[in-house]
N, C-alpha and C positions, 0 to 999 in steps of 0.2 A: 343644526339647522341648515337647510339647503341654501346655497347662494342664489341671488337672483340672476335670470337670464341674461339681463343687461351686463353685470358683473362677469359672468362666465364668457360672454361674447368677447368683451373686451380684453380679459386676460389670455383668451386662447386665440384671438385674432381670426376667428372663423365662426361659422353659424351651424349648429347642429341642427339638422332638419331630418324628419322623417317624410319619406315621399314613395309612391309607388314606382320605383326606378326599375331600369332594366338589369337582367342578371347575366352571368357569363353564359347561360344556355340559350340566351336571345341575341340575335344579330340586328336588332332593331331598336328603336325608341318608340313609344306612343306619345306623339306630339303633345297631347294634352297634359299627361303626367310630367313629362320633361320640363314643362314650363315652370313647375314649382320651384326648383332650385335656381332656374334663370330670374325669375321674378323676385325671389328673396335675395339674390345676389345684386341684382339691380337696384333695388329699393334700400338693402342694408349695406351696400358698399362693401362687403367682405366676401371671401370665399366661403363656399358651403360645403359641409361634411356630413354625409348620409349616415344616419343611426338607425337601428331597427324600429319598427313599430312597438315591440315589446322590448322595454328598455327601463333602467332605473335613472335613466339621464334627465337632465332638464333640456328640452328641446322645443324646437317649432314644428308646426305643421302649417302648410299652405294649401296648395291647389290639389283638388281631387277629393272625391266623395270618400275619404279614407278614415273619418273620425272613429268608425266603429272598430278599427283595426289597433288603436293604441292601448297599451296597458303598461302600468307602472311609471314611475318617476313623475315628471311634471310637463305637460305638453301645452305650449302657448299656441293657441289656434288662431290662424290669421287667413280667413277666407275660405275655411276648410268646409267641405261637404261631409255627409253622413248617411249611412244606410240605416234603416230602421231593423236591419238583420245583423247579427253577429256573423253569419255566414251566408252573404246574399247569393253565392253561387250555388249553394246547395239546392237540391230538389225542393219545391215548394213544401212538400210534407215533412221535411227534415230541417226546415229554417229554424232558428232560434232567434227571439227577439233581442235587440241590442239593448244594453244598459251600460253605462260607464263603470269600468272595472272598480273595485275596491282598492286596488293597487294603485296608488297614485293620484293625481289631480288633473283635471282639464282646466285650463285657464283660457277664458273666451275673451279675445279681442275683437274678432268679427268672424261671421260665418258666412257660408254661401247663400243662406236665406233662413227665414224663421223656423223651417221644419228642422233644418240641421241644428240650429240653435237650441231648439226643445229638446231635441234627442241627447245633445251633448251636456246641456245644463244640468240634467237629472233633477228637474225641479227647482233648481238654485236661481240666483239672480241671472238675468240676461241682458247683454249690453245693448241689443236692438240695432246693431250695426251690421248691414249685409253687403257682400260684394265679392266677387273672385278677383284675385290678384292680376289676372290677365287683362281686367279692364285697364290696368296701368300701361299696358304696352305701347299705346301712342305716345305716352310721356317720353320714352326713351328711344323709340324707333318709329318715323314717320317718313317712309320713303316715298320718291315719285315712281310708281310702278304704273307701266302701260297695261291697260286693260286688255287681256287676251280672249276672255270668254264672257258671254252675256250672262250665264248662270253657272255657279259652282255648287255641286251636290256633294255634301260631305257625309260620309258613311260612318256608322259606328263599327268598332272592332268586330263585334257579334255577327255583323252582316257580311263580313268578307269570307271568301272562299279561302285565302291563305294569307300569310303575313309578307306577301311580296310589296316591293315599292310602289307598284301600280295599283290603282283601285280596282279589284276584280270581286264583284258581288258574288254570293252564292248563286248558283245556276237556278235556282227556283224563284228568285226574286225578279220577277219580270218588270217591276216598277223601275229598275235601274237601267234597263234597255234604252240605248239612245239610238233612234232611228238615223238613217245616212244625212238626212236633210238637216240634222241639228247636229252633226259631229263637231263643227266647227264653233257652235254656240254654247253647248251644254258639257261641262267637264266634270266627271266624278273624281272625288278627292279623298283619299285615305290618310288617316292620322298615323299609319305605319310609316316611319321615317328612319332613313339610315342613322347609324351611330355618328355622333358628333354634333357639336355648336353649328357649324356651317350648314348641316342638314335642317336643324331648326329654322334657322333664317330663311333657306330655301322654302321649306314648307309655308311658312307665314306668308312670303312673297307669293306663293302660289295661291293662297287664299285671296290675298290683296289684289290679284290680277283679276278677279272676277267682279263684274258689275252688280251681281245679286247673289245671294246664297240661300240655299235650302239645306237643313242640317239636322241629321239624327244625333250628332255630337253636341254636347252642351258648349265645349269651347269653340266649335265653329261658330255657334251663335254669339258667345261672348266676344271673341275676336271681330266677328262682322259688326255686332253693335258698338263696339269700342271704336272702330275705325268709320262708323257711319255708313256702313254698306248695307243697302236694304235687304232684309232677310226674314225668313219665317221658318218656324219649326214644321218638320216633315214627318209627322207620326205615321206609322204603319197601320193606322187604323181604318177598318172598312167603311165606318159611318161617322160623320156625314162625309160622302166622297167630294174632294175638291177644297175650294177655300171654305173655312167654317171657323167657329169660334170655339176655343178650347178653354172649358172652365178649369181653373187652377186648383184642382181638388187632390191634396196629398194621398187620398185613399182612392183616386181615380186610376184609370188605365194607362195614363201618360207616364213617361219617363220622370221619376220624382226628382231627379237632379234638375230637369228643366223646369218644372213645377216649381221648384225652390228658387231657382235663379229668378224667374218673373215675379215669384210673391215678394222676393227680396227687393225688388225694384217697384213695389207697390202695386203692381197689376192684380187684378182679381180673375182675368181671363186675357187671352192674347188670340190673335189671328193665327191660323195655322193652316197648311195644306195637307188635308187626309188622303192618303193614298195607299190603298192595300197592296201588299208586297207582290202578289200573285198576279197582279193586272197591270198593263202597261200604262205609262204615264203620258199625259198631254203636256209636253214641256212648255207649248206656246201658253197654255193656260196658267202653268205654273208661273211663268215670268210675269204674265198679266196680273196674277193675284199678288205677287210681291210687290209690284208698283202701285197696286191699289190699296193694299191693306197695311203695309208695313208703317209703324210708327216708332219714330227714333226714340231710343230709351234714354231716360235722364239719370246720369250717374254722377255722384259727388266724389270724384277720384282723390281729392284732398283729404276727405273724411278718412278713407281707407289707409292713406299714409299716415295720417295722425295717430292711428291706433296701432301702427306697427309696433311688435313687441319690445323692440328696443330702439334707442334713438338712430332715426335713419340717417344715412349718408349717401344719397341717390348718385349712381355712376353717372358720369358725363363722357361723351365720346370725344375723343382727340379731334382736332380740326381736320376736317377731310376724311375722317374715317367714321364707321358705324359704331353703334354700342356693342355690336356683335364683334368687333375687333379688340374691345377692351380685355386687357390681360385677365381680369378677374372673370369674365365670361368664358373667355377661350380656354381657361384653365380649369372649368368644371368638369368633374367626373361623373360621368353619367351612366356607367356599368358597372355593376359590382358583382363579387363573389359573395353571395348572400350568407353561405355558411361561415366565411371568415370574418364577414362583417358582425355576424352574431357573436362569434367566439371573442373579437376583438372589444366588443361592448361588455360581455360578461367579464372579461378580464379587468376591465377598468371600472365598471359600475356594479358588478355583482349580479346574481340572479334575481329575476323579478319576483319569483315566488317567495324568495327569502325576506322580502321587504315587510316591516312592520305595517300594520293598517295605517293608511295615509288620510288626510283631511278629505272631505268630501269635494267632489268637483265645485270650483268657484269660477265667478265671473271676473274679468278684469275691471274691477272697480276701484284700484288705486288712483289718485290723483293723476292725470294726464302730465306728461312732461311739459316743462316750460318751453314754449314755442320752439321745437327741437331743431337739431341739424343746424341749417345756417342761421337759426334764430338765436343762437347761444348767446350772442352779445346783449340781449335785453335784460333788464334788471330783475331781480328776483321779486316774487310775489309777496305780499305781506305775510308775516307770519300767521299760522293758524292755531287757534285754540279750540279744541272740541268741535272742529269743523267749521268754526267761524272765524273770519278775519280779525285780528288784533286791530283795535283803533290806531290809525295813523298817528305818529307822534311828530307835532311840528308841521311845517309847511312842506309842499312836496318838493323834491329836489329839482333844480332847474337842469335841462339837458346841456351838457358841456359841448363845446364846439368840437371835441374828439368824438363824442356819441354822434353828433349831428352828422359828421364826416363819414362815420361807420355806416350809419344807416343809409346815406346817399349811395355809398359804394355798393350797398347790399341790396338796394331797393328792388331789384329784379327777383330776389328771393325771400325777403321777409314779408310776411303778411299776418294780419291779425284774425284769428278765427272769431267771427262775430254771429251771433243769433239775431237775426231780424226776420220780419215777415216779408220774404222775398218773393219775387215774381214766379211763376210756375209755368209749365207747358199749356196748363188749361187757362191761366190767368197770366198772359204774358206782359200786360201792362202794368205798370208800377202804380202803387197807392201812394201819393206823395209823402204823407207822414212817416209811414213805415220805411220807405226807401231813403229818405233823408238820413237815417241812422248811419247807414253804411257811407255816406258821403261825408258826414260830419267826423265821424271817427276817423275815417282815413285822412281827411284834411288836418285834423288836429294832431295826429300821430306822424303824419308825413310818409305812410307807407300804406299799401292798399289793405283791404280787408277780403276775407273770403267767407263764403256761407258755412256756417255751422248749424247743425240740426238742433232742435229744442231738446233732444234727449240723447245727444252724443256724447259718450263717455270721454271727453277731452276736457282741457283747459280753455275757457272761451270768454268773450266778452259779452254782455248783453246790454243794450242801451235803449233807444227810443221805442216806445210802444207800450201797450197794456199786455206784456207777454211773460211777465215775471212768473205769474203763477203756472205757466206751461213748462217751465224749465225743470230738467232734471237730469241726473248722472253728470259725472265729471266735476270740474273746478270752476264755478260761476263768478264771474266779476260783474256785478250790477253797478251801471253808471246811468242815473237819470231814469231808471226803468219804472214803470207802472205795475201795479199787481191788483188783480180782482179778488177781493176777499171772499168771494162766493164760489171760487172755482179752485181746482187743484190738479197736479199733474200725475196724482196716484190713483184715484178711482173717480172717473166723472159722475158716478151715480152718488158720490157723497158731496153734500153741500157744505162749503166752507174750505179754507186753505189748509191743506196737509203737507208738512214737510216731507220731502221725497227722502228715501234712504240712499245710501252711496253718492252723496252730492255734498260737496263743500262749497259754502256760500262766502263770498267776500262783497259786502255791501260797501261801496264806495260813495254812493249817493243814490237817492231815489227820487221819483217825480214828486212826491208830496207825503204829508204826515199820515195819510190814510194807509198808503202802501207800507209805510214804515210800521204802523200799528199791527198791521197784519202779520208781518215778519217777525216782529218782536214777540208777538204772542205765539210765534212757533220756535221761540228760543234763540232768535238770532240776533247779534249786536248790530244795530244800524246806527250810523252817525247822523246829527241833526243837518245834513246838507240836503238840500231840495232844489229840484228844478228840472226842466225838460231841455235836453240837448238842442232841441230844435230852436232855442233862444238864440244860439250863436250864429243864426243865418246871416245876419247883416254885416258880420265881420267877414264872411267870404263873398257875400253878394250885397253890396251897399244899396243897390237899385235907385240911386239918387237921380238917375236920368230917365226913369219911368214916368211917362205921362200919364196924369189922371184922367180917365175916359169915363168912368160910370160914376153915378152918386153912391150907388150901392151894389155890393158883391154878396151873393147868397149861396154859400159853401154848403154843399150836401154831404151827408155821410154816404159811404157806398152802398149801404143797405137801402137807401131812398131810389137807387138808380134800377133801370131796368135790366141791365147786364153790367158786366165788367169791362167795357171797351171805352175807348176816348170819346167816342160820340154818343155814348149811352144817354138816354132820355130819362126824364124823371118818371117814376111810376105814375099812371093816369089817375089813380086814386088820390094822390096827394095833391088836393086842389089849392092848398096854400101857396104852392109854387107857380100858380099861374100869373103870368105878367099881362096887364091889360095894355092896350095899344099906346096909351099915353107914356107908359113907362119903358117901351121897348129899348129905348136908346139911353135910358138912365140906370137900368138894373141889369146886371149880368148874373146868370146862374153858373156856378162853378163846379166842375166835376173834378174830384182830386185825383182821377187816374191820369197818367202821363206816360210818355215813352220813358222805358227804363234807362236812361243816359243822363249825365250830368246837365246837358244843355235842355233836355226835356223837362228836367225838374227845375231849372232855372227859369224856363219859360212859364211854367206853371206858377211859380212864385211871383213872377212879374205880373201875371194876370190878376193876382190877388192884389198885389201892390198897387196896380192901375185903378183902384176903387177907392173912393173917399171914405166910404164906411163898410163895415162887414158885419153880417149876422150869419152864424155857423151853427150847424148841428155836430160838426166835426171838430174834435179837440185840437187838432193842429192847425184848423183854419183860424182859432182863436189865438193860439200861441204865435203864429206867424203874424197876424194882425197886431197883437200886442207889441211883439218885438220890434216892427217896422213903425209903430206908433200910429196905427190906423184904428180910428174910433170902432168899436165893436160891441156886439153883445151876444150871448148865447140864444139861439133860436130854439126854445123849449118846445117839446112837442105835445104840450097839453095847454089847455087854457081857452079863453074866449077871445083873445087878442088884447093883451093888455101888457105894458112894460111892469116890471117888478124887480126890485132889489132884494134877491134872496140872500138869505142868511147862511153862509157856508157851516157854520157851527150848529145849526138847528136841523135836527134829523127830521123835523116835520116838514121841512121844505123840500120838495121833490127836485133834486139835482142829480143830473149824471155823475156816478161816481169818479169817472175821469176829470170832469170839469172841478169837481169839488177837491179833488186830490191836488190838482196843479195849482189852483188859485190859493188854496190854503198853504201850499208849500212856498208861494212867492210872498205871503204876508198879507193877502187880502182877506177880509172878513165878510165881504158881500160880493155877489155876483150879478152884474147887470144882465137882465134876461127879458126877452120878448116872448110871452107866453101864448101859443096858439096852436090848437089842435090841427092836424095837417090835412083834415077833410074839410077845412073851412077857408075860405078865400081870405086873402091878406089886404089889410089896409096899409099899402106901402108908405103913404105920407106919415101915418102913425109910426111906423118902424123906424123911419129916418129921423122923426122929431125925437123919439125915444133915445135913439142910440146917440146922436149928437147932444142930446141934454144932459144925458147921464154919465157918458165915459169920461174916466179920467185916466191920464197917462200911467202905465204899470211902472212902478219904481222898483227895480229888483238888481242886486248885487250879485253878477254871476261869478265872481272871483272865487268863492268856495266851491263852486261846481266844477270850474276849470281845473283848479288845483287838486281835485278829486280824481282827475282822469287817470285811469289804472295804467297808462302806458306812458313812455317818455314823450314829452310834449315837444312837437316841431314848431310851435307857435308860443308867442309871448302873451301870458293872460292880460298884461297892460296895453298891448297894442289894440288901436283901434280897427285895424283891418288886418285879416289873415290871407296869405296867398291860397290858392286851390290848384296845385300843379296839375295839368292834364295828364301828364305821363303817370300819375297815380291814381287819380279818379276815373280816368278814362279806361283802366284796364278792369275794373271791377264788374263782375257779373251781377247786376243788380236783380 
């Protein structure tokens, strides 16, 4: 049986890597290809040894569109691309479609994009994680480089007249001619690089010295995007000339590598500057187009590190030195005698053709390593039985002073992968209930959290929000999570929850019994521990000094607002939110959007606490009201304007499933509700009378929920107040 990659790497003290390296017949490196061993060494922390594409060895693949070249053994793919052709350099009429070899297995950890993933998965499971390892360069090297040129133009190797170290385009390519008036502003860049690590650093510095980039090279764009340099793809297509929109069609005329790159970033089209190779370029128009059209790419570098094929140990530069001076990087061998390389591999591994048929290509669906590298000090997860966490035995262990000290000493490195409905570039403002998940988990654990995707194949926590039904892949730790019984992560066309494959569930606590019933029906073990983590807020923010300024706060759901901004108005059709003049100073409409910072969230909570009573269509508006002891009621979206005590156990009573789940979980049998269709005006006196007349303080023991917390606690369950260190929560990207 073949040893796992991790065992081989540790035993040999080096990483076996296949990449498109330089041969002894070449006196240069291709900058793009040579980044593969560099990034593997930087993240893995070990020397890298080149192995052939055809080999029986267990090995890695990283940077480059080289997935189609591998045969035999076991290839662990990390950010690799792939051609749809087995022989992409052949004439079009002689190309052979690529299919993974029957000799060996391809293990997908991450790919350059969804096209490469589809090609290499051979119809099998796909991890759904995309990204080129060159995205990680700024983690290791972020120099202060003086800008020398207004525009850098990166050529593809195929456009060069020769392999000299200066960019010399083919003579017929008029688009690369730079008029005299632009000689100091426009700089042509070749990826042909002198042999050696210092030359790679110099090439990177050359790119970083440009204020803008247009590129035919994929890694020219990756480097520019990673360092935040405004950039555009520079396709040699005649139409539409100038700035235009490029549809990311894998079957279209654009370079598939670049199409795959941006598809992996979630784009469906990108801005590009179209310029026929035979026509001269208006360089000022190009610079103006970059300034006008570039949109910064959003890339989660932590996710790519999390799926590194073995436990990463990222290199660190010595004080006053660059990462390029690290002995592991300086010692990389970047030029090889390919014939000798193949012979050495045959001597140790044998012939590829002699190998017995191997397993079909597979995806890296094994449980993610426990918070790797610098996080090895954290406790082991619960034992797993048939993919479900075993029931915890006895009370949760208290964090010892030694563990607390260790966590403090490593606070700059340790973080918890957490899935929550985070902000995006399109929606930069936080939704209070969703974002509190990150703050509460970080506060209770005493270390920051980092974003984890809903389908990311790593071990992660899932806490606040009705998001349990969206989760798949990896090892999931649910704590106070809600589940929608009508939805699933497998097929959106199928009604009802479907348990995803390749996923391990550790259910520590859920929001309520309805969520528990859904997961139990899917075969999971769920302890009878219920509650919403937002209940913990008063321990962090007591709010005892907040002055009461309004008789009633009306908390809206985000779907009731015209847009997702801090100043968003109520949709005009929702007449029930109209406030008569007599109530202008007594009633406050509350938008749950807030700045994505701890202080922004604290101010929004204070806005709620400043009200003497609350009605809310938002679940967390009610949870916050209950935990701060504010009289409240659910503002149901149907009815003629009457207060009702709805029975949580009665399916005939129309109750939002989130409210039914939470209130059932904290021991209530009825829900105080004011029922009014949103198209009708509100009798605010009747609302106030109902809320104050029917509300009873919610008595809830949160100790079981606290003790079920999946991480070591940095707080005491018995303490009435908990610290919220700014050095922890202020570092989170909410």
